[in-house]
C-alpha positions as CSV (number, residue, x, y, z in Angstrom):
1,M,255.9,106.1,90.0
2,T,258.6,104.1,88.3
3,T,259.2,104.3,84.6
4,I,260.2,101.2,82.7
5,R,261.4,100.4,79.2
6,I,260.1,97.4,77.4
7,Q,261.8,96.1,74.2
8,I,260.8,93.3,71.9
9,D,263.1,93.1,68.9
10,E,262.8,96.6,67.3
11,I,259.7,97.6,69.3
12,E,260.3,99.8,72.2
13,I,257.6,101.1,74.5
14,Y,257.6,102.7,78.0
15,G,255.3,102.2,81.0
16,T,254.8,103.5,84.4
17,L,254.4,101.4,87.5
18,D,252.6,102.6,90.7
19,D,254.2,102.5,94.1
20,S,252.2,99.5,95.5
21,D,253.9,96.6,97.3
22,T,253.2,94.4,94.3
23,A,254.8,96.8,91.8
24,N,257.8,97.3,94.0
25,A,258.3,93.5,94.3
26,V,258.1,93.2,90.5
27,V,260.6,96.1,90.0
28,S,263.0,94.2,92.3
29,V,263.6,91.6,89.5
30,F,264.5,94.1,86.8
31,P,266.4,94.1,84.5
32,F,264.7,91.0,83.2
33,S,264.5,89.1,79.9
34,S,262.2,86.3,79.0
35,S,260.4,84.5,76.2
36,F,256.7,85.3,76.3
37,N,253.3,84.0,75.3
38,T,250.3,85.7,73.9
39,W,246.6,85.1,74.8
40,G,244.5,87.1,72.4
41,D,245.8,90.6,72.7
42,E,247.8,90.0,75.9
43,I,251.5,89.3,76.3
44,Y,252.4,87.4,79.5
45,F,255.6,85.9,80.8
46,P,256.8,84.4,84.1
47,I,258.9,86.4,86.4
48,P,261.0,85.0,89.3
49,I,258.8,86.0,92.2
50,E,255.7,84.6,93.8
51,L,253.2,87.1,95.2
52,D,249.8,87.1,96.8
53,I,247.5,89.9,95.7
54,T,244.6,91.7,97.3
55,N,241.9,93.6,95.5
56,G,242.4,91.6,92.3
57,Q,240.3,92.3,89.2
58,E,239.5,90.4,86.0
59,V,238.4,93.3,83.8
60,V,241.3,95.6,82.9
61,L,242.0,98.5,80.5
62,E,244.0,98.6,77.3
63,G,247.6,99.3,78.2
64,D,247.4,97.9,81.7
65,I,250.4,96.1,83.1
66,A,249.4,93.5,85.7
67,Y,250.8,90.7,87.9
68,W,249.0,87.4,87.4
69,P,249.5,85.1,90.5
70,P,248.5,81.7,89.0
71,G,251.4,82.0,86.5
72,N,253.7,84.2,88.6
73,A,253.6,86.3,85.4
74,L,253.6,89.9,84.3
75,C,250.9,90.7,81.7
76,I,250.5,93.5,79.3
77,F,247.0,94.0,77.9
78,Y,246.7,95.6,74.5
79,G,243.2,94.4,73.5
80,Q,240.7,91.7,74.0
81,T,241.5,88.2,75.2
82,P,239.6,84.9,74.6
83,A,237.8,85.6,77.9
84,S,236.6,89.1,76.9
85,R,232.9,89.8,76.6
86,D,230.9,92.8,75.2
87,G,234.0,94.8,74.3
88,E,235.7,94.5,77.6
89,I,239.3,93.3,78.2
90,R,239.3,90.4,80.6
91,A,242.2,88.5,82.2
92,A,242.1,84.7,82.6
93,S,241.6,85.2,86.3
94,E,242.2,88.0,88.9
95,V,245.3,90.1,88.3
96,S,246.8,93.0,90.2
97,V,247.1,96.0,87.9
98,I,250.4,97.7,88.8
99,G,250.8,100.2,85.9
100,S,250.2,101.1,82.3
101,I,251.9,101.5,79.0
102,Q,252.5,105.1,77.8
103,G,252.0,105.8,74.1
104,D,250.8,103.6,71.3
105,I,250.1,100.1,72.7
106,Q,248.9,98.8,69.4
107,V,252.5,98.3,68.2
108,L,252.4,95.1,70.2
109,K,250.0,93.6,67.7
110,S,253.0,93.2,65.3
111,V,255.5,91.6,67.7
112,N,257.5,88.6,66.7
113,K,256.1,85.9,69.0
114,R,259.5,84.1,69.0
115,A,261.4,87.2,70.2
116,T,262.6,87.9,73.8
117,I,261.0,90.6,75.9
118,N,263.4,92.8,77.8
119,I,262.3,95.0,80.7
120,E,264.4,97.5,82.6
121,L,264.1,100.7,84.6
122,S,264.2,103.8,82.5
């Protein structure tokens, strides 16, 4: 497991990433800073790698950190998205879940959408 620190303005949260090939490839680009987008209660932003995934899934859990191949993006899910149905949290298309946020994920509901997201190893 790899621990990461995520900072958006004054908000600081931590996450853990698994030891999968996808997670290890994502970690290889840290530290990383980017503008980000939101889609419902999901933050996503492009990262400078292009990966194929196996065993992708569309339904995820609150706090999941995932790689989304169509956007070469890292996603953080903190609630429902426009694709969600019946209380589930659903990605736009298949993602590879590589970790999860530790602690109160709901602080992301108050992020400044014009801020920069910074991710580094902790």
